[in-house]
N, C-alpha and C positions, 0 to 999 in steps of 0.2 A: 225704579230707583227715584230717590229724592235728593235734592241739594240740601245740605246742612252746613251752616257756618258757625264756627266755634266763636261766639261773641267774646269770650274770655281773652282770645288772642288776636282777633280781628282789629287792625288799626285804621280801617276805612281809607286805605290807600286808593281804592277805586280802579285798580287795574283789571279786576273782574268785569266791571261795568264797560270797559273798553273791549274786552275780549268777547264778552256775550251780553250785549246791551239788552236783549230781549228778556234776559233772566235776572240781571243784576242792575240796579240804578242807585245813584246817591240822591238822598232827599235834600231839601233846601238847607238843612243843617249840617250837611256833609257826612251823614250816616248811611251806611249801606243798607239797602232794601233788596229783598230778593224773593223770588217765586220758588217754592219747594219743588213743585211739579214742572216737568218739562217733556217735550215730545221726543221720540227717537232721533228725529233730524236735527235736534239741538245738542245732542250728546257731544259732538266734536268741539263746539264752542265752550260747553261747560267744561270739558276736559282742558281746553286752552286756559280758561279762567282759573282752574285749579292750578295749572302749571305756573301761571304768572303771578299768583298771589305771593307777595314777598314774605308773608309770615306762615304760609301753608295753612290757612284757617278754613278752607273749603274742602268739603268732603261729599261723596256720594254714599247714601245709605240705603240699604234694603235691596230687594230683588226687583228686577224689571220684568 
């Protein structure tokens, strides 16, 4: 699976960066940056990031 963020609805709240800081970060301009790929042991944190996103802009795509 891969992380996918819908940039059309992401408001750069940054809650995902708090929940899963190894996968999501905010750049110097306050814009979300993320890694699509992640390891199995990070899945719990990714799922937490999905849950805390106030606009539900984070998705998992594909097969693992």
